[in-house]
C-alpha positions in Angstrom: 16.9 -12.5 -53.5 13.0 -13.1 -54.4 11.5 -16.7 -54.2 10.8 -18.7 -57.1 7.2 -18.8 -56.2 7.4 -14.8 -56.1 9.4 -14.9 -59.4 6.7 -16.9 -61.1 3.8 -15.1 -59.8 5.4 -11.8 -61.1 5.8 -13.4 -64.7 2.6 -14.2 -64.7 1.3 -10.9 -63.9 3.4 -9.6 -66.8 2.2 -12.1 -69.2 -1.4 -11.0 -68.3 -0.7 -7.3 -68.2 0.9 -8.2 -72.1 -2.2 -10.1 -73.0 -4.7 -7.7 -71.5 -2.5 -4.4 -72.7 -2.7 -3.1 -69.0 -0.2 -1.8 -66.6 0.9 -3.0 -62.8 2.2 -1.5 -59.9 6.0 -1.2 -59.8 7.8 -4.3 -58.7 10.1 -2.7 -56.7 7.4 -0.8 -54.6 5.9 -4.3 -53.8 9.3 -6.2 -53.2 12.0 -3.5 -52.4 14.4 -6.3 -52.0 14.8 -7.5 -55.6 17.8 -7.3 -57.4 18.7 -7.2 -60.8 19.1 -11.0 -60.9 15.7 -11.5 -59.6 14.6 -9.2 -62.4 16.4 -11.4 -65.3 15.1 -14.5 -63.6 11.5 -13.0 -63.9 12.1 -12.4 -67.8 13.3 -15.7 -68.2 10.5 -17.4 -66.9 8.1 -15.1 -68.8 10.5 -15.9 -71.9 10.2 -19.7 -71.4 6.1 -19.5 -71.1 5.9 -17.5 -74.4 8.6 -20.2 -76.2 6.1 -23.0 -74.6 3.2 -21.1 -75.9 4.6 -21.3 -79.7 6.4 -18.1 -79.9 9.9 -18.1 -81.7 13.2 -16.2 -80.4 14.7 -14.4 -83.3 16.8 -11.9 -81.5 18.1 -9.5 -78.2 17.4 -6.3 -77.5 19.9 -3.9 -75.8 18.7 -0.9 -73.8 19.9 1.9 -72.0 23.3 2.2 -73.9 23.1 5.9 -74.6 23.3 9.1 -72.4 20.1 10.1 -74.1 18.2 7.3 -72.8 19.8 7.1 -69.4 18.9 10.8 -68.7 15.4 10.1 -70.1 14.9 7.1 -67.8 17.2 7.7 -65.0 18.7 4.2 -65.2 22.5 4.4 -65.6 23.3 0.8 -66.9 22.6 -1.3 -69.9 19.9 -4.0 -70.3 18.8 -6.6 -72.2 15.4 -8.4 -73.3 14.2 -11.0 -75.7 12.4 -10.5 -79.2 10.4 -12.9 -81.1 9.0 -13.4 -84.4 5.7 -11.9 -84.2 7.1 -8.5 -83.1 9.0 -7.9 -86.4 7.6 -5.5 -89.1 9.0 -4.1 -92.2 8.9 -0.5 -93.1 5.5 0.7 -94.1 3.7 -1.3 -91.5 0.4 -0.1 -89.5 0.6 -1.1 -86.2 -2.2 -1.4 -83.7 -1.3 1.1 -80.9 -4.0 -1.0 -78.6 -1.3 -3.6 -78.8 0.9 -1.9 -76.5 1.1 0.4 -73.1 2.9 3.3 -72.7 3.7 3.4 -76.2 6.9 5.2 -77.7 9.4 5.1 -80.6 13.3 5.1 -80.1 15.8 5.4 -83.0 18.4 2.4 -83.4 20.4 0.2 -85.7 19.9 -3.3 -85.6 22.7 -6.1 -86.4 22.6 -9.8 -87.7 25.0 -12.3 -87.0 26.8 -14.4 -89.1 28.8 -16.4 -86.7 28.1 -16.7 -83.2 29.9 -14.7 -80.5 30.9 -15.8 -76.9 32.3 -14.0 -73.9 34.2 -13.4 -71.8 36.3 -11.0 -73.3 34.3 -10.2 -76.5 35.7 -6.8 -77.8 34.5 -4.6 -80.4 36.5 -6.1 -83.0 35.1 -9.5 -82.3 31.4 -8.1 -82.7 32.3 -6.7 -85.9 33.9 -9.7 -87.1 30.7 -11.5 -86.2 28.1 -9.5 -87.8 26.7 -10.2 -91.4 25.1 -6.8 -91.5 23.4 -3.8 -90.2 20.2 -2.2 -90.6 18.2 0.9 -89.3 15.5 -0.2 -87.2 12.8 1.9 -84.8 11.9 0.2 -81.5 8.4 0.1 -80.0 8.4 0.5 -76.5 5.8 -1.4 -74.5 6.0 -0.8 -70.6 3.5 -3.0 -68.6 5.0 -1.2 -65.2 4.0 1.9 -64.3 6.5 4.2 -65.0 6.8 6.7 -62.2 9.6 5.7 -60.0 10.5 2.6 -61.8 13.9 1.1 -61.5 16.4 -1.3 -63.7 14.8 -3.8 -61.5 11.4 -2.9 -63.4 12.3 -2.5 -66.3 14.4 -5.9 -66.7 11.3 -7.7 -65.4 9.2 -6.2 -68.1 11.4 -7.7 -71.1 13.7 -4.0 -71.1 10.3 -2.5 -71.9 10.6 -4.0 -75.5 7.1 -4.2 -77.7 8.3 -4.5 -81.4 10.7 -3.5 -84.1 10.3 -2.2 -87.3 13.0 -2.7 -90.0 14.2 -0.5 -92.4 15.4 -2.2 -96.1 19.0 -1.1 -96.4 21.9 -3.2 -95.4 25.7 -2.5 -94.8 28.3 -4.6 -93.8 30.5 -3.1 -91.0 33.4 -2.4 -93.6 31.0 -0.6 -95.9 30.1 2.3 -93.7 31.6 4.3 -90.6 28.6 3.0 -88.4 29.2 5.3 -85.7 28.0 8.3 -88.0 24.7 7.0 -89.4 22.3 9.7 -88.6 18.7 9.4 -87.1 16.2 12.1 -88.0 12.7 11.1 -86.3 9.6 12.8 -87.3 6.0 12.4 -86.2 3.1 13.8 -88.5 5.7 15.7 -90.4 7.8 17.4 -87.6 11.0 16.7 -86.7 11.2 15.6 -82.8 14.8 14.2 -82.4 17.9 13.6 -83.9 21.1 11.9 -82.9 24.0 9.6 -84.4 24.9 6.0 -83.9 28.2 7.2 -81.9 25.8 8.0 -79.3 25.4 4.3 -78.3 28.5 3.5 -76.2 30.8 5.3 -78.7 29.9 2.6 -81.5 26.7 0.9 -81.8 28.4 -2.6 -82.1 30.1 -2.0 -78.8 26.8 -3.2 -77.4 26.7 -6.3 -79.3 30.4 -6.9 -77.5 28.8 -6.0 -74.1 26.0 -8.8 -74.6 27.9 -11.4 -75.6 30.1 -10.7 -72.6 26.9 -10.6 -70.0 25.8 -14.0 -71.7 28.8 -15.7 -70.8 28.1 -15.0 -67.0 24.8 -17.3 -67.7 26.8 -20.0 -69.8 24.9 -18.7 -73.1 26.4 -17.3 -76.1 24.8 -15.4 -79.0 23.9 -17.4 -82.2 24.4 -16.9 -85.7 21.2 -15.5 -87.2 20.2 -13.9 -84.2 18.9 -9.9 -84.5 20.7 -7.6 -81.9 18.9 -4.3 -81.8 21.5 -2.4 -80.4 20.1 0.6 -78.4 18.7 3.9 -79.1 20.8 7.0 -79.8 17.8 9.4 -79.4 15.1 10.1 -76.3 12.0 8.1 -76.9 9.3 9.8 -78.5 5.7 9.2 -77.5 3.1 8.0 -80.3 -0.5 7.8 -80.3 -3.2 6.5 -82.5 -3.1 7.9 -86.0 0.9 9.3 -85.8 2.6 9.0 -88.7 6.2 8.2 -87.9 9.2 8.6 -90.5 13.2 8.2 -89.7 15.4 9.5 -92.2 19.1 7.3 -91.5 20.7 9.2 -94.3 22.9 6.5 -96.2 21.0 3.6 -94.7 17.4 4.9 -96.3 14.4 5.7 -94.2 11.8 3.7 -92.4 8.0 4.6 -92.1 5.1 3.3 -90.0 1.8 4.5 -88.9 0.0 3.7 -85.8 -3.7 2.9 -86.3 
């Protein structure tokens, strides 16, 4: 495992890359012995510095939960990161592309919890009972580590490549809709680029919420009421550039639009 000094050094590098919108060399090319435990420790140090600087944590993102995303990245297990209040946008937002690095969009559902959720044996039914409502969401990926050759260690260290999210306005309780069959039709500048259904996320998009609660239990923590859980993409990531108009149609759950400026 990496020393505390090296972990702090990498966290500081990532914080600087976030401020300056730059990319750093792969962690695993410089410290090939780094483990997944090291990567979450790096993310944790970075998170704590952000909170100390005044940012407010509002939820968690889960990534790499679908075959589409695992094939796109070559990474075969889920990961998670944190989300701060200043990264949440509403549909119709204009998003400065220069605030991010390696900017891509993913199609997801987000869940807001009405009750705390705790492992170690949390099931899908437990997660559904704890969810207040689901809402469609687009995730903006923001990768501060060079993409070629990166591993799960690099991705987790970089806050699971989370940059921002854009939330829709249609909210559904889990008993109001079969969440497995929520569609996503993602367009860029009027042309359809990606399609999928939410069942592509672990068979049911809320399965990732249960997975995260069990993962947190290993660290003596739980998911809290009011947290937003971004459940993972059911399409491949779509690259975006300045000037792109993005629209995603979620069928019965409405649409999300945003523009990159």
